[in-house]
C-alpha positions as CSV (number, residue, x, y, z in Angstrom):
1,M,10.1,-4.9,18.1
2,N,8.3,-2.2,15.9
3,Q,9.1,-4.1,12.8
4,L,6.8,-7.1,12.4
5,S,7.6,-9.1,9.1
6,S,4.0,-10.3,8.3
7,P,0.5,-9.2,8.5
8,P,-1.2,-10.0,12.1
9,S,-3.9,-12.6,12.2
10,L,-7.2,-11.6,13.9
11,S,-7.6,-12.8,17.5
12,L,-11.1,-12.0,19.1
13,I,-11.4,-11.5,22.8
14,G,-14.6,-12.4,24.4
15,D,-18.1,-12.5,23.0
16,N,-20.8,-9.9,22.3
17,P,-24.4,-10.9,21.0
18,A,-25.4,-7.4,20.4
19,L,-26.0,-6.4,16.7
20,L,-24.8,-3.6,14.9
21,W,-26.3,-2.7,11.4
22,G,-27.7,-6.2,11.5
23,M,-24.6,-8.3,12.4
24,T,-23.0,-9.0,15.3
25,N,-19.4,-7.3,16.3
26,A,-17.6,-10.6,15.6
27,E,-18.9,-10.7,11.9
28,R,-18.1,-7.0,11.4
29,L,-14.6,-7.4,12.6
30,H,-14.2,-10.9,10.3
31,R,-15.3,-8.7,7.3
32,L,-13.1,-5.7,8.2
33,A,-10.3,-8.2,8.6
34,R,-11.2,-9.6,5.3
35,A,-11.0,-6.3,3.9
36,E,-7.4,-5.6,4.9
37,G,-6.2,-9.2,4.0
38,L,-5.9,-10.6,7.5
39,A,-6.2,-14.3,8.5
40,A,-8.5,-15.3,11.1
41,D,-6.9,-16.7,14.2
42,D,-3.9,-18.3,12.5
43,R,-1.8,-19.7,15.4
44,A,1.2,-19.9,13.3
45,S,1.3,-16.3,12.5
46,S,4.3,-14.2,13.9
47,A,1.9,-11.3,15.0
48,R,-1.7,-11.0,16.3
49,L,-4.3,-8.2,16.4
50,H,-6.4,-8.6,19.4
51,V,-9.6,-7.1,19.4
52,N,-12.1,-6.8,22.4
53,L,-15.7,-7.7,21.3
54,D,-17.2,-5.3,23.9
55,Y,-15.9,-2.4,22.0
56,V,-16.7,-1.2,18.4
57,F,-14.7,1.4,16.7
58,D,-14.3,3.3,13.2
59,P,-12.2,1.2,10.7
60,V,-9.6,4.0,10.6
61,W,-8.3,2.8,13.9
62,L,-7.8,-1.0,12.5
63,R,-5.9,0.5,9.7
64,H,-3.8,2.8,12.1
65,V,-3.0,0.0,14.1
66,L,-2.1,-2.2,11.5
67,A,0.3,0.3,9.9
68,H,1.9,0.7,13.4
69,P,2.9,-2.7,15.1
70,C,3.4,-2.9,18.6
71,T,0.6,-0.6,19.1
72,V,-2.0,-0.8,21.9
73,V,-5.3,1.1,21.9
74,V,-7.2,1.3,25.4
75,D,-10.1,3.2,26.8
76,G,-9.0,4.0,30.1
77,D,-8.3,0.7,32.2
78,A,-9.9,-1.5,29.1
79,L,-8.1,-3.0,26.1
80,V,-9.7,-2.1,22.8
81,M,-7.2,-3.4,20.5
82,A,-3.4,-4.5,20.3
83,H,-1.2,-5.2,17.5
84,L,1.6,-7.6,19.0
85,P,4.2,-10.1,18.4
86,A,3.3,-13.7,19.1
87,G,5.3,-13.6,22.3
88,I,3.2,-10.9,24.1
89,D,-0.2,-11.4,25.4
90,P,-3.2,-8.7,25.5
91,T,-3.1,-8.9,29.4
92,P,-2.4,-5.6,31.6
93,D,0.6,-7.4,33.2
94,D,2.0,-8.5,30.0
95,I,1.5,-5.1,28.3
96,A,3.1,-3.2,31.2
97,R,5.9,-5.9,31.2
98,H,6.8,-5.0,27.4
99,G,5.7,-1.3,28.0
100,E,8.9,0.2,26.8
101,N,8.5,-1.6,23.5
102,L,5.0,-0.8,23.1
103,T,2.9,2.4,22.0
104,V,-0.2,2.7,24.1
105,I,-2.9,5.1,22.7
106,D,-5.6,6.0,25.2
107,Y,-8.9,6.9,23.5
108,R,-9.9,9.3,26.4
109,T,-7.0,11.5,25.4
110,G,-8.6,12.4,22.0
111,P,-5.8,11.4,19.5
112,Q,-6.3,13.0,16.1
113,I,-6.0,10.7,13.1
114,Y,-5.8,11.9,9.4
115,N,-8.1,9.8,7.4
116,R,-6.7,10.1,3.8
117,Q,-9.6,8.0,2.2
118,L,-12.1,10.3,3.7
119,R,-10.4,13.4,3.7
120,K,-10.6,14.6,7.4
121,L,-8.7,14.8,10.7
122,D,-10.5,13.7,13.9
123,C,-10.8,11.5,16.6
124,P,-12.4,8.4,15.2
125,F,-15.1,6.8,17.7
126,I,-14.6,4.0,20.0
127,Q,-17.5,2.8,22.1
128,R,-18.7,0.0,24.1
129,L,-21.5,-2.2,22.3
130,T,-24.5,-2.9,24.1
131,P,-28.2,-3.3,23.0
132,A,-28.6,0.2,24.8
133,T,-25.7,1.9,22.7
134,R,-26.4,0.4,19.3
135,R,-28.3,3.2,17.9
136,E,-25.7,5.9,19.0
137,I,-23.0,3.6,17.6
138,E,-24.7,3.3,14.5
139,R,-25.1,7.0,14.3
140,H,-21.3,7.3,15.1
141,S,-20.3,4.6,12.4
142,Y,-22.6,6.3,9.7
143,F,-21.0,10.0,10.3
144,G,-17.6,8.3,10.6
145,A,-18.0,7.3,7.1
146,Y,-18.5,10.7,5.8
147,K,-16.0,12.7,3.9
148,G,-14.7,15.6,5.8
149,V,-14.2,17.5,2.5
150,T,-17.3,17.5,0.2
151,D,-20.1,20.0,-0.9
152,L,-22.6,21.9,1.2
153,L,-25.5,19.7,0.3
154,T,-23.8,16.5,1.2
155,K,-22.1,18.0,4.3
156,Y,-25.0,20.0,5.5
157,L,-28.3,19.3,4.1
158,W,-29.2,15.6,3.9
159,P,-27.1,13.6,6.5
160,E,-29.9,12.9,8.7
161,L,-32.2,11.8,5.9
162,A,-29.4,9.5,4.5
163,L,-29.0,8.0,7.7
164,W,-32.3,7.1,8.0
165,L,-32.4,5.7,4.7
166,T,-29.1,3.7,5.6
167,R,-30.8,2.1,8.4
168,L,-33.8,1.2,6.3
169,A,-31.6,-0.2,3.6
170,A,-29.6,-2.3,6.4
171,S,-32.7,-3.4,8.2
172,I,-34.4,-5.0,5.0
173,G,-31.2,-6.6,3.6
174,M,-30.7,-4.2,0.6
175,T,-27.0,-4.3,-0.6
176,P,-25.1,-1.1,-1.8
177,N,-25.4,-2.2,-5.3
178,M,-29.3,-2.3,-5.1
179,V,-29.1,1.3,-3.9
180,T,-26.8,2.1,-6.8
181,A,-29.2,0.7,-9.4
182,I,-32.1,2.4,-8.0
183,G,-30.2,5.7,-7.9
184,A,-28.9,5.1,-11.6
185,T,-32.5,4.6,-12.7
186,L,-33.7,7.9,-11.2
187,C,-30.6,9.7,-12.8
188,V,-31.8,8.5,-16.2
189,V,-35.3,9.7,-15.2
190,A,-34.2,13.0,-14.3
191,T,-32.2,13.4,-17.6
192,Y,-35.3,12.5,-19.7
193,L,-37.5,15.1,-17.7
194,F,-34.9,17.9,-18.0
195,A,-35.2,17.3,-21.8
196,Q,-38.9,17.8,-21.6
197,G,-38.7,20.9,-19.8
198,L,-40.4,19.2,-16.7
199,Y,-37.6,20.8,-14.5
200,W,-39.6,20.5,-11.2
201,T,-40.3,16.9,-11.6
202,G,-36.7,16.2,-12.9
203,L,-35.1,18.1,-9.7
204,L,-37.2,15.8,-7.6
205,A,-35.9,12.7,-9.5
206,G,-32.5,14.3,-9.1
207,F,-32.8,15.1,-5.6
208,V,-33.7,11.4,-4.6
209,F,-30.9,10.2,-6.7
210,M,-28.3,12.5,-5.2
211,V,-29.3,11.3,-1.7
212,L,-29.3,7.9,-2.7
213,D,-25.6,8.6,-4.2
214,T,-24.8,9.2,-0.7
215,V,-26.8,6.3,1.0
216,D,-24.9,3.6,-1.2
217,G,-21.4,4.5,0.0
218,K,-22.5,4.7,3.6
219,L,-24.3,1.5,3.5
220,A,-21.1,-0.1,1.8
221,R,-18.9,1.3,4.8
222,C,-21.2,0.9,7.7
223,T,-21.8,-2.9,6.7
224,V,-18.4,-3.5,5.5
225,T,-19.8,-4.9,2.1
226,S,-18.0,-2.7,-0.5
227,S,-17.2,-4.4,-3.6
228,K,-14.9,-3.5,-6.5
229,W,-17.5,-3.6,-8.9
230,G,-20.0,-1.6,-6.9
231,N,-17.4,1.1,-6.4
232,I,-16.7,1.3,-10.3
233,A,-20.5,1.6,-11.0
234,D,-21.0,4.0,-8.3
235,H,-18.1,6.2,-9.4
236,G,-18.6,5.7,-13.0
237,V,-22.3,7.0,-12.7
238,D,-21.2,10.0,-10.8
239,L,-18.5,11.2,-13.2
240,I,-20.4,10.7,-16.4
241,H,-23.9,12.0,-15.7
242,P,-23.5,15.6,-15.0
243,P,-22.7,16.9,-18.6
244,F,-25.8,15.1,-19.7
245,W,-28.0,16.9,-17.1
246,W,-26.6,20.2,-18.3
247,Y,-27.1,19.5,-21.9
248,F,-30.4,18.3,-21.6
249,W,-31.4,21.0,-19.2
250,G,-30.7,23.4,-22.2
251,V,-32.8,21.3,-24.5
252,G,-35.6,21.4,-22.2
253,L,-35.7,25.3,-22.4
254,S,-37.6,25.2,-25.5
255,A,-40.6,23.9,-23.7
256,W,-40.6,27.2,-21.7
257,G,-40.1,29.4,-24.7
258,L,-36.8,30.3,-23.2
259,A,-34.5,28.2,-25.7
260,L,-31.1,30.0,-26.2
261,S,-29.9,30.9,-29.6
262,T,-27.8,28.3,-31.5
263,Q,-24.5,30.2,-30.9
264,S,-25.4,30.9,-27.0
265,F,-26.2,27.2,-26.6
266,A,-23.1,26.1,-28.3
267,L,-20.9,28.6,-26.0
268,V,-22.6,27.3,-23.0
269,M,-22.2,23.9,-23.6
270,A,-18.7,24.4,-24.4
271,A,-17.8,26.2,-21.2
272,V,-19.8,23.6,-19.1
273,I,-18.5,20.4,-20.6
274,A,-14.9,21.6,-21.2
275,G,-14.8,23.3,-17.9
276,Y,-16.1,20.0,-16.2
277,V,-13.7,17.8,-18.1
278,L,-10.6,20.1,-17.4
279,Q,-11.4,20.6,-13.9
280,R,-11.6,16.6,-13.5
281,L,-8.2,16.5,-15.3
282,I,-6.5,19.0,-13.1
283,E,-7.7,17.1,-10.1
284,G,-6.4,14.0,-11.4
285,M,-2.9,15.7,-12.2
286,F,-2.7,16.7,-8.8
287,I,-3.5,13.3,-7.2
288,K,-0.8,11.9,-9.8
289,D,1.7,14.4,-9.0
290,F,1.2,15.1,-5.3
291,G,-0.4,11.9,-4.1
292,M,-3.4,13.7,-2.6
293,D,-6.7,15.3,-3.6
294,I,-6.3,18.9,-4.6
295,H,-9.3,19.8,-2.2
296,V,-7.0,18.8,1.1
297,W,-4.0,20.8,0.3
298,E,-4.8,23.8,2.3
299,R,-7.7,25.0,4.2
300,F,-8.9,27.5,1.3
301,D,-8.9,24.4,-1.0
302,S,-11.4,22.3,1.6
303,R,-13.5,25.3,1.9
304,F,-13.6,25.8,-1.9
305,R,-14.8,22.3,-2.4
306,L,-18.1,23.1,-0.5
307,I,-19.1,25.4,-3.3
308,T,-17.0,24.3,-6.4
309,A,-18.8,23.5,-9.7
310,R,-19.8,19.9,-9.0
311,R,-23.2,18.4,-9.5
312,N,-24.6,19.4,-6.2
313,P,-23.6,23.1,-5.9
314,N,-24.7,23.5,-9.8
315,M,-28.0,21.8,-9.0
316,V,-28.4,24.7,-6.2
317,I,-27.8,27.3,-9.0
318,L,-30.5,25.8,-11.2
319,F,-32.8,25.3,-8.3
320,V,-32.9,29.2,-7.5
321,A,-33.1,30.3,-11.1
322,L,-36.1,27.8,-11.4
323,L,-37.7,29.5,-8.6
324,I,-37.6,32.9,-10.1
325,G,-39.0,31.4,-13.2
326,R,-35.6,31.5,-15.3
327,P,-34.2,28.2,-16.0
328,D,-32.4,29.7,-18.7
329,V,-30.6,32.2,-16.8
330,G,-29.7,29.2,-14.3
331,L,-27.9,27.3,-17.1
332,I,-25.9,30.4,-18.1
333,A,-24.9,31.1,-14.5
334,L,-23.9,27.5,-14.1
335,A,-21.7,27.9,-17.3
336,W,-20.0,30.9,-15.5
337,W,-19.5,29.4,-12.4
338,T,-17.8,26.4,-14.1
339,V,-15.3,28.4,-15.8
340,I,-14.7,30.3,-12.5
341,S,-14.1,27.0,-10.6
342,L,-11.9,25.7,-13.6
343,V,-9.7,28.8,-13.2
344,V,-9.3,28.6,-9.3
345,H,-8.3,24.8,-9.7
346,A,-5.8,25.7,-12.5
347,V,-4.1,28.5,-10.5
348,R,-3.9,26.0,-7.3
349,L,-2.3,23.4,-9.5
350,L,0.3,26.0,-10.9
351,Q,0.9,27.3,-7.4
352,A,1.4,23.8,-6.1
353,Y,4.0,23.0,-8.8
354,G,5.8,26.3,-7.8
355,V,5.9,25.1,-4.1
356,K,7.6,22.0,-5.6
357,R,10.1,23.7,-7.6
358,A,11.1,25.6,-4.5
359,G,11.8,22.3,-2.7
360,R,9.0,22.7,-0.2
361,P,6.8,19.7,0.4
362,I,3.1,19.5,-0.4
363,V,1.3,18.1,2.4
364,S,-2.3,18.3,3.4
365,W,-3.1,20.8,6.1
366,M,-4.9,18.0,7.8
367,E,-1.9,15.8,7.9
368,A,0.4,18.6,9.0
369,T,-2.1,19.3,11.9
370,A,-2.2,15.6,12.8
């Protein structure tokens, strides 16, 4: 009973005209279903995913239920969704009749699910959708799209600002790619300003870009409008631009009369660029060899991700240095922090290989907890 041979087709129960992120719940579910490769209401399908349109839920619930056939999710006495063979109807009587062959999950018990994509362990939201609850659900939907393991600024400083901008973008019909394009333009502007020694203006342009870098991803997830090329563009800009920022920050020091000597500048850039590239390679090796991000292995790794030498924590270093009028010291501190972060990641990679050689599994602390 638990092994269904083909993906289920989507079957919607009821009707709900209330809008969420500018679309009906039915439209949202059809988008989610298409993203998972499901057919819409195919009567010939051997299995069906029944979804109650009175409810909105985090997409992780959909992926979880699809991965576990014969699972029923309820909110107390109300059905939320059910992944059932064609012979079972999503009625209380039929579910009770086949209860021994079904797994019933009650949302009110607070079940914990590990979201590998967003690197977090929590109880994803489920809530009735009405005009009165729309704003609250949009908030849940937005924060549900946040990565659980990320840097300090993204996690704590600008979630509320990015939420407001995400709502604004959705309300005026902006696509995630439009937001990415605006952000990429500001990224280039910040690079130019750094090269001219216009650090405060450059930091402002960079700050707006960094916030928009959060907005485009959240807009894509909340409106279910992710695209392959949009994802490539977003991650491509994220991956490429940081070394250019640090290099042209160093170039701009001459405008302040604080230019580093040729030798010092070469050493700083070697540390910054080599450290950045090698750290990214270590992260890629960890994913390749252990099937997960290095930052979700143990609690230490998740905590270190808050401050590791990525763009946002590095910008904090430069901002503090600029406050005391020493952008040169900031760049040198950034280089040292990059080297320290590289050493930490290299040690963790070697430790993981040691654990593997000892015959012990490498499992995320969040997955183990779940």
